[in-house]
C-alpha positions as CSV (number, residue, x, y, z in Angstrom):
1,M,23.5,82.7,185.6
2,L,26.1,84.0,188.1
3,Y,28.9,82.6,186.0
4,K,27.8,84.7,183.0
5,Q,28.5,87.8,185.1
6,F,32.1,86.7,185.6
7,V,32.5,85.7,182.0
8,L,31.3,89.1,180.8
9,K,33.6,90.9,183.2
10,G,36.5,88.9,182.0
11,I,35.8,89.5,178.3
12,A,36.7,93.2,178.6
13,K,40.0,92.6,180.5
14,E,43.4,92.1,178.9
15,T,44.8,88.7,178.5
16,P,46.7,87.3,181.5
17,W,49.1,85.5,179.2
18,K,51.2,88.7,178.6
19,D,52.3,88.4,182.3
20,L,53.5,84.8,181.9
21,Q,57.0,84.4,183.4
22,G,59.4,81.8,182.0
23,Q,56.7,80.3,179.8
24,I,55.1,78.5,182.8
25,F,54.5,80.8,185.7
26,L,51.7,83.3,186.1
27,G,52.5,85.3,189.2
28,D,55.0,87.6,190.9
29,K,58.6,86.9,191.8
30,G,57.6,85.7,195.3
31,F,55.2,83.2,193.9
32,I,57.7,81.9,191.4
33,E,60.4,81.5,194.1
34,Q,57.9,79.6,196.3
35,C,57.1,77.3,193.4
36,K,60.7,76.6,192.7
37,I,61.3,75.8,196.4
38,T,58.3,73.5,196.5
39,L,59.1,71.8,193.3
40,G,62.8,71.7,193.9
41,T,63.5,72.7,190.3
42,P,67.3,72.6,189.6
43,T,68.8,75.2,187.2
44,D,71.4,72.8,185.7
45,L,69.0,70.6,183.7
46,K,69.8,71.2,180.1
47,E,66.6,69.5,179.0
48,I,64.6,72.4,180.5
49,P,64.6,75.5,178.3
50,R,66.7,78.4,179.7
51,S,63.6,80.7,179.9
52,Q,62.0,78.2,182.2
53,R,65.0,77.4,184.3
54,Y,65.7,81.1,185.1
55,A,62.1,82.4,185.2
56,E,62.7,84.5,188.3
57,R,66.2,85.8,187.4
58,P,66.7,89.6,187.7
59,A,66.9,91.7,184.6
60,L,70.3,92.5,183.2
61,T,69.7,96.2,184.1
62,E,69.6,95.1,187.7
63,I,72.7,92.9,187.6
64,L,74.7,95.2,185.3
65,P,73.8,98.9,185.5
66,Y,75.0,100.9,182.6
67,N,77.1,103.2,184.8
68,I,79.4,100.7,186.5
69,Q,82.8,102.5,186.6
70,N,84.7,100.0,188.7
71,R,86.1,97.3,186.4
72,A,86.4,94.7,189.1
73,L,82.7,95.1,190.1
74,R,81.7,95.1,186.4
75,N,83.6,91.8,185.8
76,K,82.1,90.2,188.9
77,A,78.6,91.2,187.7
78,I,79.3,89.9,184.2
79,H,80.4,86.6,185.6
80,D,77.3,86.4,187.9
81,A,75.0,87.3,185.0
82,H,76.4,84.4,182.9
83,V,77.1,81.7,185.5
84,T,74.5,82.3,188.2
85,Y,71.6,83.7,186.1
86,G,72.2,82.0,182.8
87,Y,72.4,85.0,180.5
88,T,74.2,84.3,177.2
89,L,77.5,86.0,176.4
90,K,75.8,87.8,173.5
91,A,72.9,89.1,175.6
92,I,75.4,90.5,178.2
93,A,77.6,92.0,175.4
94,D,74.7,93.6,173.7
95,H,73.5,95.0,177.0
96,L,76.9,96.6,177.8
97,K,77.6,97.4,174.2
98,I,80.9,95.5,174.2
99,H,82.2,92.6,172.1
100,Y,81.1,89.2,173.2
101,T,84.7,87.9,173.3
102,T,85.4,90.5,176.0
103,V,82.5,89.0,178.0
104,S,83.8,85.5,177.3
105,K,87.3,86.4,178.6
106,V,85.8,87.9,181.8
107,V,83.7,84.8,182.4
108,K,86.7,82.5,181.7
109,D,88.8,84.5,184.2
110,G,86.1,84.0,186.8
111,G,85.0,87.6,187.0
112,R,88.4,88.9,188.0
């Protein structure tokens, strides 16, 4: 009968699936990072969906704040967002409200 109390408590709560990260992790960034270390999950396997490879990546707003005035810093952040964190050129361009070919040129130049 004890299990019924737990079930009844859980029925009224929100679903935990809305907090799922990268389609496979249910936990905070520290937990995800620990799992990746333990599992040794590489981020270069194309067979694994991008959302799962980069489950713990920072949001674009953290990598590329809207108010970056220094072009060199912006270009480095654009390069990092694409190469290191796997954001698409379109996602970066949409975030910065610039054309994706501009982002492509920055990435091609190595963030310089």
